[in-house]
Every structure is written in C-alpha cells, then in structure tokens.
C-alpha positions in Angstrom: 9.5 -33.3 12.7 11.1 -36.1 14.8 14.3 -35.8 13.1 14.7 -32.0 14.4 13.8 -33.2 17.6 17.8 -33.5 18.3 18.8 -30.6 19.9 22.4 -30.6 19.2 21.5 -30.5 15.3 19.4 -27.4 15.8 22.1 -25.6 17.8 24.8 -26.4 15.2 22.7 -24.7 12.7 22.1 -21.8 14.8 25.9 -21.6 15.5 26.4 -21.7 11.6 23.9 -18.9 11.2 25.7 -16.4 14.1 28.8 -17.2 12.0 27.4 -16.1 8.9 26.0 -12.8 10.5 29.2 -12.1 12.2 31.2 -12.4 8.7 28.2 -10.0 7.1 28.8 -7.6 10.1 32.3 -7.6 9.6 32.1 -6.9 6.0 30.2 -3.5 6.7 31.5 -2.5 9.8 34.9 -0.7 9.2 36.0 -0.7 12.9 35.7 -4.4 13.0 37.6 -5.2 9.6 40.7 -2.7 11.3 40.7 -4.6 14.5 40.8 -8.1 13.1 38.2 -9.4 15.4 37.7 -13.1 14.6 34.4 -13.8 13.5 33.6 -16.7 15.8 34.4 -13.9 18.8 31.8 -11.6 17.2 29.6 -14.6 16.9 29.9 -15.9 20.2 29.3 -12.7 21.5 26.0 -12.2 19.8 24.8 -15.2 20.7 25.5 -14.6 24.2 23.7 -11.0 24.3 20.9 -12.8 22.4 20.5 -16.2 24.2 18.8 -17.5 27.5 21.6 -15.8 29.6 20.4 -12.2 28.4 17.8 -11.3 26.3 16.3 -14.9 25.7 15.6 -14.1 21.8 17.7 -17.5 21.0 16.7 -20.6 23.1 19.9 -22.3 23.0 20.1 -25.8 24.8 22.9 -24.9 27.2 23.9 -29.0 27.4 23.9 -29.1 23.8 26.3 -26.5 23.6 28.5 -27.7 26.0 28.4 -31.0 24.2 29.8 -29.2 21.0 32.7 -27.5 23.1 33.6 -31.1 24.6 33.9 -32.6 21.4 35.1 -29.8 19.7 37.7 -29.3 22.1 39.2 -32.7 21.1 38.8 -32.3 17.2 41.2 -29.4 17.3 43.9 -31.2 19.5 43.9 -34.2 16.9 43.6 -32.0 13.8 46.8 -30.2 15.1 48.7 -33.1 16.5 48.0 -34.7 13.0 50.0 -31.8 11.0 53.8 -31.8 10.8 56.2 -29.7 12.6 56.6 -26.5 10.3 59.8 -26.0 8.9 62.6 -23.9 10.6 61.0 -24.1 13.9 63.1 -23.8 16.6 62.8 -26.3 19.1 61.4 -25.8 23.0 58.6 -23.8 22.2 56.3 -26.4 23.2 58.0 -26.7 26.3 57.8 -22.9 26.9 54.1 -23.3 26.3 53.8 -26.1 29.1 55.5 -24.1 31.7 53.6 -20.8 30.9 50.3 -22.2 31.5 51.2 -23.1 35.3 53.0 -19.9 35.3 50.0 -18.0 34.8 47.7 -20.0 36.8 50.0 -19.3 39.7 50.2 -15.4 39.3 46.1 -15.3 39.0 45.9 -17.1 42.2 48.0 -15.0 43.9 46.3 -11.7 42.8 43.3 -13.4 43.7 44.6 -14.3 47.4 46.1 -10.3 47.7 42.8 -9.0 46.6 40.9 -11.0 48.8 43.3 -10.1 51.6 43.1 -6.3 50.5 39.0 -6.5 50.7 39.2 -7.2 54.6 39.2 -3.7 54.8 35.7 -3.2 53.2 34.4 -6.4 55.0 35.5 -9.2 53.6 35.0 -11.8 51.2 34.8 -15.4 51.2 38.3 -17.1 50.1 36.9 -19.0 47.5 37.2 -15.8 45.8 41.0 -16.4 45.5 40.9 -19.4 43.8 37.6 -19.2 41.6 38.8 -16.6 38.9 42.1 -18.6 38.2 39.6 -21.7 37.5 37.0 -19.5 35.7 39.9 -17.9 33.6 42.4 -20.4 32.9 40.5 -23.8 33.2 36.9 -22.6 31.4 33.2 -22.8 32.7 33.2 -26.5 33.5 35.7 -26.7 36.1 34.7 -23.5 37.9 31.3 -24.6 37.9 31.7 -27.9 39.4 34.3 -26.7 42.1 32.3 -23.6 42.7 29.6 -25.7 43.4 31.1 -28.1 45.6 32.6 -25.4 47.5 29.2 -24.0 48.7 29.2 -27.1 51.4 32.0 -24.5 52.8 29.9 -21.3 53.1 30.9 -20.3 49.6 27.3 -18.7 48.7 26.8 -18.9 45.0 29.7 -20.6 44.3 28.8 -22.4 41.1 27.1 -19.6 39.5 30.3 -17.3 40.4 32.1 -19.9 38.9 30.1 -19.3 35.6 30.1 -15.4 35.8 34.3 -15.5 36.3 34.1 -17.7 32.9 32.2 -15.3 31.6 34.8 -12.3 32.9 37.4 -14.1 31.2 36.0 -14.3 28.0 34.9 -10.2 28.1 38.5 -9.9 29.1 39.9 -12.0 26.2 37.8 -9.6 23.8 37.8 -6.3 25.5 41.6 -6.3 26.3 43.3 -8.6 23.7 41.3 -7.3 20.4 43.2 -3.8 21.3 46.4 -5.2 22.5 46.9 -7.2 18.8 46.1 -3.8 17.0 48.4 -2.0 18.9 51.2 -4.2 18.4 50.4 -4.1 14.6 51.1 -0.5 14.9 54.0 -1.0 16.7 55.7 -3.4 14.5 55.6 -6.2 16.9 53.8 -8.8 14.7 56.0 -11.3 12.7 56.8 -10.0 9.2 59.0 -13.1 7.9 56.4 -15.7 6.4 55.1 -18.3 8.4 57.3 -21.6 8.8 55.1 -23.9 6.9 56.4 -27.2 5.2 55.6 -27.7 1.6 52.6 -30.2 1.3 53.4 -33.6 1.2 52.9 -34.7 -2.5 50.0 -36.3 -3.6 49.0 -38.2 -6.5 48.2 -35.8 -9.3 45.0 -38.4 -10.2 43.0 -40.0 -7.2 42.9 -43.6 -7.5 39.4 -44.8 -9.0 37.1 -45.2 -6.0 39.6 -43.6 -3.4 38.1 -40.6 -0.8 39.0 -37.3 -1.8 41.6 -35.8 -0.1 39.2 -33.7 2.4 37.2 -36.7 3.1 40.0 -39.1 4.1 41.3 -35.9 6.6 37.9 -36.2 8.1 37.9 -39.7 8.3 41.8 -39.8 9.7 40.6 -37.5 12.7 37.5 -39.8 13.0 39.2 -43.1 13.5 41.7 -41.5 16.0 38.5 -39.9 18.0 37.0 -43.2 18.0 40.5 -44.9 19.3 40.1 -42.5 22.0 36.7 -43.5 22.9 37.5 -47.0 22.9 40.7 -46.5 25.0 38.9 -44.4 27.9 36.4 -46.8 28.0 38.5 -49.4 28.8 40.7 -47.3 30.9 37.7 -46.0 33.2 36.8 -50.2 33.8 40.0 -50.6 36.3 40.1 -46.8 37.3 38.6 -46.0 40.9 35.0 -44.6 40.5 36.5 -41.1 41.7 39.1 -41.2 38.8 36.4 -41.7 36.1 35.2 -38.1 35.5 38.8 -36.9 35.2 39.8 -39.3 32.6 36.8 -38.5 30.4 37.8 -34.8 31.0 41.3 -35.5 29.6 40.0 -37.0 26.4 41.8 -34.1 24.7 45.1 -34.6 25.8 44.7 -38.3 24.9 43.5 -37.4 21.4 46.4 -35.3 20.9 48.8 -38.1 22.2 47.2 -40.4 19.6 47.3 -37.7 16.5 51.2 -37.4 17.1 51.6 -41.0 17.4 50.0 -41.7 14.3 51.5 -39.2 12.3 55.2 -40.8 13.8 54.3 -44.0 12.6 53.0 -42.8 9.3 56.3 -41.5 8.8 58.3 -44.6 9.9 56.4 -46.8 7.2 56.9 -44.0 4.4 52.8 -43.1 4.6 53.0 -39.2 4.9 50.9 -39.0 2.0 48.1 -40.1 3.8 47.5 -36.7 5.6 47.2 -33.7 4.2 48.7 -30.8 6.4 46.8 -27.9 4.7 43.3 -29.5 4.9 44.2 -30.7 8.4 44.9 -27.2 9.2 41.8 -26.0 7.6 39.6 -28.5 9.7 41.6 -27.3 12.9 40.1 -23.7 12.0 36.9 -25.0 11.2 36.6 -26.7 14.9 38.0 -23.3 16.5 35.3 -21.3 14.8 32.4 -23.8 15.9 33.8 -24.5 19.4 34.5 -20.6 20.3 31.2 -19.5 19.2 29.8 -22.5 21.1 31.5 -21.8 24.2 30.8 -18.1 24.2 27.2 -18.8 23.7 27.1 -21.7 26.6 28.1 -19.2 29.4 25.2 -18.5 31.8 25.4 -14.8 33.3 23.5 -14.9 36.5 23.6 -14.0 40.1 25.9 -10.9 39.2 24.4 -8.2 41.1 25.2 -9.3 44.7 28.7 -9.8 44.0 29.5 -6.9 41.0 32.2 -4.9 42.7 34.3 -8.0 43.9 34.2 -9.8 40.7 34.7 -6.8 38.2 37.8 -5.6 40.7 39.5 -9.1 40.6 38.5 -9.7 36.6 40.1 -6.3 35.9 43.3 -6.6 37.8 43.8 -10.2 36.7 43.3 -9.4 32.9 45.7 -6.7 33.0 48.4 -8.2 34.8 48.0 -11.7 32.3 48.0 -9.1 29.2 51.3 -7.4 30.5 52.9 -10.9 31.7 52.2 -12.5 28.7 53.7 -10.0 26.6 56.7 -9.6 28.9 57.2 -13.5 28.9 56.8 -14.1 25.2 59.6 -11.7 24.0 61.9 -13.9 26.4 60.6 -17.2 26.2 60.0 -17.4 22.5 62.7 -16.8 20.1 60.3 -17.2 17.1 56.8 -15.7 16.9 57.0 -14.1 20.1 53.7 -11.7 19.4 52.0 -14.7 18.1 52.6 -16.9 21.2 52.0 -13.9 23.6 48.1 -13.3 21.9 47.5 -17.4 22.2 48.7 -17.5 25.8 46.6 -14.5 26.8 43.6 -16.1 25.0 44.4 -19.4 26.8 44.7 -17.7 30.3 41.5 -15.7 30.0 39.4 -18.7 28.3 40.4 -21.8 26.8 42.5 -23.3 24.5 40.0 -22.5 21.6 39.8 -18.7 22.7 43.4 -18.7 22.3 43.6 -20.3 19.1 40.7 -17.8 17.9 42.7 -14.7 19.3 45.7 -16.1 17.2 43.6 -16.5 14.1 43.8 -12.4 14.0 47.2 -12.5 13.1 47.8 -16.0 11.7 44.3 -16.7 9.9 45.3 -20.0 8.8 47.3 -21.2 11.8 50.0 -22.0 9.7 52.9 -21.0 11.9 54.1 -23.1 14.5 52.4 -21.5 17.5 49.3 -23.7 17.4 50.9 -26.5 17.3 53.3 -25.6 20.3 50.0 -24.7 22.0 48.6 -28.4 21.4 52.0 -29.8 22.5 52.1 -27.6 25.6 48.8 -28.3 27.0 49.4 -31.8 27.0 52.9 -31.3 28.1 51.5 -29.0 31.2 49.6 -31.6 33.0 52.7 -32.9 34.9 53.1 -28.9 36.4 49.8 -28.1 36.6 48.3 -31.4 38.0 50.2 -30.8 41.8 48.3 -27.0 41.6 45.1 -28.1 40.8 45.1 -31.6 42.7 47.3 -30.6 45.6 47.5 -26.9 46.6 43.9 -25.9 45.7 42.3 -28.9 47.8 44.7 -28.1 50.6 44.0 -24.3 50.5 40.6 -24.9 50.6 40.7 -27.3 53.6 42.4 -23.9 55.7 39.2 -22.0 55.2 37.9 -22.9 58.5 41.1 -21.7 60.4 40.1 -18.2 59.3 41.4 -15.5 56.8 45.0 -15.6 57.9 45.3 -19.1 57.4 43.4 -19.3 54.4 45.5 -16.2 52.7 48.8 -16.5 54.3 49.8 -20.1 53.8 48.6 -20.4 50.2 50.6 -17.4 49.4 53.4 -18.9 50.8 52.9 -22.3 48.6 52.8 -20.0 45.5 56.2 -18.4 46.5 57.8 -22.0 46.8 55.8 -23.1 43.5 56.9 -19.9 41.5 60.6 -21.0 42.7 59.9 -24.5 41.3 58.6 -22.7 38.0 61.7 -20.5 37.6 63.9 -23.5 37.9 62.0 -25.2 34.9 62.0 -22.2 32.9 65.9 -22.1 33.2 66.6 -25.8 32.5 63.9 -26.8 30.2 62.9 -23.9 27.7 64.7 -21.5 25.4 63.8 -18.5 27.7 66.4 -15.9 27.6 67.2 -13.1 30.1 66.7 -10.2 27.8 67.2 -6.7 29.5 66.3 -4.5 30.8 63.7 -6.5 33.0 61.3 -3.4 33.3 60.8 -3.3 29.3 58.0 -5.0 28.1 59.5 -5.7 24.5 63.1 -5.6 24.7 65.4 -5.4 21.7 66.0 -8.9 20.4 70.0 -9.3 20.1 
C-alpha cells in the first residue's frame, strides 16, 4: 500500500481516467463531435465539477495537480522546441506571437481599468480589480493567486481567492466563447484549407541497431536529458542570484527548456545528427503533454468566494472575453499571413488561460499540432519576455503603489501608461513583424490580397 501513497501517481491516474471518460462522451454525444471540443477540455471540465472545488466527489490533491501542470508546461516547450521548423513557413510568425502577448495584456488591463472607473457609479471597487483579471486570464492561476494574496495587505479583500476565481473565469471563457467561435469559423471557411506545412520525417535506419533504443524511447530520453539540464542550470543559477529572484528563476523553467531544446536541435543539425530526433514522435509527445497538462490545470482551479463578488467578476470576465476574442480574430488576419485562424485560436486560448490551454484549443483545427502555429507559440512566449517583463515588473507594481492616493490616481495614471505602452507596441508591430494594414479597418476578416 505504501507504494500508492504518493499522491502524484493517484492524481495522474485520475487524470487518465477523466480523459478516457471524455473520449467516450465525445464518441457518444454528437454535439461534442460536431463542435470538435478537445477531450482534455471536456475531461478538465468534468474534473473541475467533480473535484473538491465543486461537488467533492473526486478527492483531488490540488498541490499534486499543480505539480503536474508545472512540469507538463515545460515538457510541452521542450518537445515542440526540438522539432524542426515546418517547410514553407514564412518568417515572422513567432515575432508576431511575441508582440501579440503583451498587446493582449495591455488591452485586458485597459478594460479592467475602465470597468473599475465605471463601477464607481454603483459604490466602487478596489483598484485591484483592474489588474487581477489580466493576471488570471493571461498568466494563469499561479501568478493570480500569489499577487492577489500579496495585494490583500493593500486592502484588497479576498485577493488570493479572487485571483483563482478570475483564472477559473478565464478557462470558462476559453471554452464558452472559443469552441463556438471555432465552429463558426469552420462554417465561414476561415480554417486553412491547405495542408499543414510539415517537413517529411528525417530518415531513420530501416533496421534499428542491435541494442539501440526504439525511436519513441529515444524521443522521451531526449526530452528528459534536456529537462535534467534545465534543472542543473537553474540549480546553479540560483546560487548567485539574490534571494528575491530565486522564485522567478524557477518560474521561467519552461523558457529555459525551450531555449535549450532549440540550441540542441541546432547543434545536431550542425554536426549532421538530426536523425537522432524523430519529429513526428516529438509532436505526439507534445500532444500527450498538452492533454494531461490542460486537464490537470482545469481540475486544479479552486472555486471559492465567488458569491460576494459575482457581479463584478461576471461583468469584467464577459467584457474581457468578448473583446479578446474579437481582437484576436481582427489581429490574426493582419499579423499572420499563414494560418491566421489557427493563430487566432491559439492566441485566444493563451489570453484566457495558459499556453497548454491555447494548444488544446488549437488542436480542434490542428489535431496533431503539425502546422507552424505550435512552434510559433513556443518561440513567441520566450520572445515575449522582453516586451512583457516591463509590464509585469514595472507598470503593475507602480500601479499598485498608487492605490492609497485615491481612485483618480489609481485609474488615470495607469490608463496613461497603457496608452504609452500601446504606442511602443505599435512601433514594434510595424518594425519587427510581417503585420499588414489590410482594409477596411472595421472588417474582422478582410480579403487577403
């Protein structure tokens, strides 16, 4: 019995059972088949409803689920980073993703500021409501929980639980708005009809050498070796970092993993050893990691303290969700000459959850993640750090420092800062990406010349 006491094993098995249940429901319920809802989103929704946050039927261990999400997140980045760039991929897609991420964050903060300003007519909200939705939607439950809890010292009642609530609202928005949007885009003919631009497999020997690992084993080993290198690198790095930066270093493990994977593939290409990597199997492993990570992330969301703040949470979440979806469609058509709808779906999933959520939504139109979008997302998240870091490290803490000065300063000054940030991002869009000024501006999906 002691071998079953490790909660991580039991929770992993429960996630597998939920995925099997979701697959069975999708096969038997025709609306689920028609909508193309990924099994991992169905499984995560069931787990959230039956877990300790709701009905309490399944005794999940939330810390163990968070551990699955933490490590699975990095494995997705490594598996995708080890793959080759797809043939025919136009340059600039990853750069567009890198700038789209902070752009969506600026839009979500701006909406939060405007809603808090308007709410003054009904008695007012704490200014924390203007920043927490972006953290819950775009950064995931972890950052929303930690920062919301820290802001309780500034008078933000229930800040930690509201962080989790906005994260849950983001996941719900991804499902409620994202899945119908995909179905509508299919009917409108916006999904790319051309085949995905995947390179043929690197040739592998017809016969495996005696005693050599099977290709699937070697793919798993490649990911494991790189992840071990990530652990070693961060362990050495934190020895020389200030104590305040240690959590940040461990939090960026997925970015370091992606960089190590890209460097490994480049070295293998230079020395003529690309046959070590089996791109199709790496893609399959990335899909497996997305399925388990997305399911665990949805199950790990804790629903609490919603009753007192139901009205503002619902209003802010609904407005941010609709505006984010519309902007993702509008932007993707202009910023991504290749596979625009697929990029829009991925960006919307990321902007209402995390990268695994975006990849899970992407699988509704690209089941094998065989196009260029998954790789662009992986590279783009890493490339977005120079654009997002000033927002999270500089603008957000400064906005928090303004709260004691009253609602005017707490809302007006951050709004001006968002305007300046948007102007800087507009320059980056123009100078660094393949974005095009397709007209008319009011058209969500203008014709592509």
